Each structure stands twice: as structure tokens, then as C-alpha cells.
C-alpha beads as a LAMMPS data file, in Angstrom:
LAMMPS data file: protein, C-alpha beads

108 atoms
107 bonds

1 atom types
1 bond types

-500.0 500.0 xlo xhi
-500.0 500.0 ylo yhi
-500.0 500.0 zlo zhi

Masses

1 110.0

Atoms # bond

1 1 1 34.888 -111.979 -393.839
2 1 1 32.727 -111.675 -390.727
3 1 1 32.521 -108.701 -388.432
4 1 1 34.657 -110.649 -385.800
5 1 1 37.248 -111.523 -388.313
6 1 1 37.375 -107.890 -389.535
7 1 1 37.699 -106.555 -385.784
8 1 1 40.475 -108.889 -385.171
9 1 1 42.191 -108.268 -388.418
10 1 1 41.912 -104.379 -387.907
11 1 1 43.261 -104.951 -384.210
12 1 1 46.221 -106.763 -385.422
13 1 1 47.148 -104.126 -388.072
14 1 1 46.745 -101.414 -385.521
15 1 1 48.811 -103.474 -383.063
16 1 1 51.538 -103.893 -385.874
17 1 1 51.338 -100.310 -386.652
18 1 1 51.865 -99.593 -382.925
19 1 1 54.671 -101.792 -382.721
20 1 1 56.612 -100.368 -385.707
21 1 1 56.032 -96.803 -384.507
22 1 1 57.450 -97.685 -381.034
23 1 1 60.294 -99.270 -382.659
24 1 1 61.011 -96.309 -384.969
25 1 1 60.652 -94.042 -381.716
26 1 1 63.097 -96.277 -380.008
27 1 1 65.581 -96.440 -382.877
28 1 1 65.619 -92.487 -383.113
29 1 1 66.085 -91.854 -379.505
30 1 1 68.978 -94.439 -379.621
31 1 1 70.800 -92.704 -382.371
32 1 1 70.227 -89.142 -381.280
33 1 1 70.772 -89.680 -377.476
34 1 1 73.576 -87.392 -376.193
35 1 1 75.844 -88.911 -373.603
36 1 1 76.563 -87.220 -370.187
37 1 1 80.201 -86.602 -371.375
38 1 1 79.134 -84.868 -374.342
39 1 1 76.778 -82.866 -372.513
40 1 1 79.519 -81.666 -370.229
41 1 1 81.735 -80.925 -373.156
42 1 1 79.003 -78.857 -374.882
43 1 1 78.578 -76.801 -371.549
44 1 1 82.263 -76.321 -371.351
45 1 1 82.512 -75.164 -375.104
46 1 1 79.393 -72.823 -374.657
47 1 1 81.192 -71.264 -371.692
48 1 1 84.325 -70.832 -373.749
49 1 1 82.397 -69.414 -376.532
50 1 1 80.591 -66.773 -374.078
51 1 1 84.056 -65.877 -372.673
52 1 1 85.558 -65.277 -376.363
53 1 1 82.637 -63.282 -377.037
54 1 1 83.125 -61.109 -374.161
55 1 1 86.838 -60.727 -374.814
56 1 1 85.924 -59.875 -378.514
57 1 1 83.403 -57.147 -377.313
58 1 1 86.099 -55.638 -374.890
59 1 1 88.578 -55.737 -377.828
60 1 1 86.194 -53.912 -380.087
61 1 1 85.353 -51.323 -377.461
62 1 1 89.094 -50.813 -376.643
63 1 1 89.891 -50.351 -380.400
64 1 1 87.043 -48.055 -380.756
65 1 1 88.181 -45.779 -377.915
66 1 1 91.997 -45.904 -379.272
67 1 1 90.754 -44.948 -382.833
68 1 1 89.027 -42.008 -381.252
69 1 1 91.932 -41.122 -379.403
70 1 1 94.300 -41.393 -382.413
71 1 1 91.747 -39.388 -384.566
72 1 1 91.673 -36.715 -382.063
73 1 1 95.537 -36.641 -381.685
74 1 1 95.783 -36.510 -385.620
75 1 1 93.359 -33.585 -385.798
76 1 1 95.557 -31.682 -383.089
77 1 1 98.562 -32.456 -385.066
78 1 1 97.072 -31.269 -388.237
79 1 1 95.872 -28.105 -386.667
80 1 1 99.506 -27.410 -385.197
81 1 1 100.784 -28.295 -388.542
82 1 1 98.678 -25.601 -390.274
83 1 1 99.401 -22.975 -387.665
84 1 1 103.201 -23.738 -387.973
85 1 1 102.767 -23.551 -391.865
86 1 1 100.924 -20.151 -391.566
87 1 1 103.514 -18.883 -389.012
88 1 1 106.358 -19.934 -391.616
89 1 1 104.752 -18.225 -394.463
90 1 1 104.266 -15.068 -392.467
91 1 1 108.121 -15.196 -391.417
92 1 1 108.971 -15.564 -395.047
93 1 1 106.729 -12.682 -396.106
94 1 1 108.309 -10.575 -393.362
95 1 1 111.739 -11.586 -394.359
96 1 1 111.020 -10.745 -397.852
97 1 1 109.858 -7.275 -396.800
98 1 1 112.733 -6.745 -394.649
99 1 1 115.239 -7.626 -397.355
100 1 1 113.355 -5.420 -400.007
101 1 1 113.544 -2.630 -397.244
102 1 1 117.205 -3.105 -396.518
103 1 1 117.941 -3.177 -400.537
104 1 1 116.129 0.278 -400.854
105 1 1 117.965 1.774 -397.989
106 1 1 121.276 0.403 -399.234
107 1 1 120.105 1.676 -402.738
108 1 1 119.380 5.169 -401.424

Bonds

1 1 1 2
2 1 2 3
3 1 3 4
4 1 4 5
5 1 5 6
6 1 6 7
7 1 7 8
8 1 8 9
9 1 9 10
10 1 10 11
11 1 11 12
12 1 12 13
13 1 13 14
14 1 14 15
15 1 15 16
16 1 16 17
17 1 17 18
18 1 18 19
19 1 19 20
20 1 20 21
21 1 21 22
22 1 22 23
23 1 23 24
24 1 24 25
25 1 25 26
26 1 26 27
27 1 27 28
28 1 28 29
29 1 29 30
30 1 30 31
31 1 31 32
32 1 32 33
33 1 33 34
34 1 34 35
35 1 35 36
36 1 36 37
37 1 37 38
38 1 38 39
39 1 39 40
40 1 40 41
41 1 41 42
42 1 42 43
43 1 43 44
44 1 44 45
45 1 45 46
46 1 46 47
47 1 47 48
48 1 48 49
49 1 49 50
50 1 50 51
51 1 51 52
52 1 52 53
53 1 53 54
54 1 54 55
55 1 55 56
56 1 56 57
57 1 57 58
58 1 58 59
59 1 59 60
60 1 60 61
61 1 61 62
62 1 62 63
63 1 63 64
64 1 64 65
65 1 65 66
66 1 66 67
67 1 67 68
68 1 68 69
69 1 69 70
70 1 70 71
71 1 71 72
72 1 72 73
73 1 73 74
74 1 74 75
75 1 75 76
76 1 76 77
77 1 77 78
78 1 78 79
79 1 79 80
80 1 80 81
81 1 81 82
82 1 82 83
83 1 83 84
84 1 84 85
85 1 85 86
86 1 86 87
87 1 87 88
88 1 88 89
89 1 89 90
90 1 90 91
91 1 91 92
92 1 92 93
93 1 93 94
94 1 94 95
95 1 95 96
96 1 96 97
97 1 97 98
98 1 98 99
99 1 99 100
100 1 100 101
101 1 101 102
102 1 102 103
103 1 103 104
104 1 104 105
105 1 105 106
106 1 106 107
107 1 107 108
């Protein structure tokens, strides 16, 4: 093979490789191309997703505030219950003491 034949063969091989690469690139872009309607739909879906995330965040914030309020209310109710139970215990004790005093007064 002479030098000229080698250069021509190499040029043909490089040209065929270039053509195959270009064809492969065209096929990839052909199959992965996104239509304008699909882009609009993706934009709409991303906007809806953003709005849904904001709504979720607002709901989480509301639930955390509500939970804090209910926890506070429960703590206050438990404190009132303890105070009422202490008052009832004191009243029962006082009642027992009065009954004992009355029984002693009637016995004497």
C-alpha cells in the first residue's frame, strides 16, 4: 500500500466514523427531543408542585401551632385538676375532722 492509498483509506475511514457519529447524534436528539406542549405541561406541573409544597408547609406550620396550643391547654387543665383534687382532699380531711369533733361533742 502506497502512501497515497494509505492517506485515502484513512480519510475514508475517518469520514465514515464522522458520518456514524453524526447519525448517532441525530438519532439521540431525535428520540430525546421534548415537544413544546410537553414543556408547557412540565412547567404547569412544576408550578402545581410548588403550590402543593407551599400548602403542605402552611399545613405543617398550622398543625405545629395547634399542637402547641393544645399542649398548653392540656397543661393548664391538668394543673386545674391537681388544684381541684388537692382542694377536695383538704375538704374531705376537714369534713372528717368536723365529724370527729361533733362525735366527741355528742359523746361528752
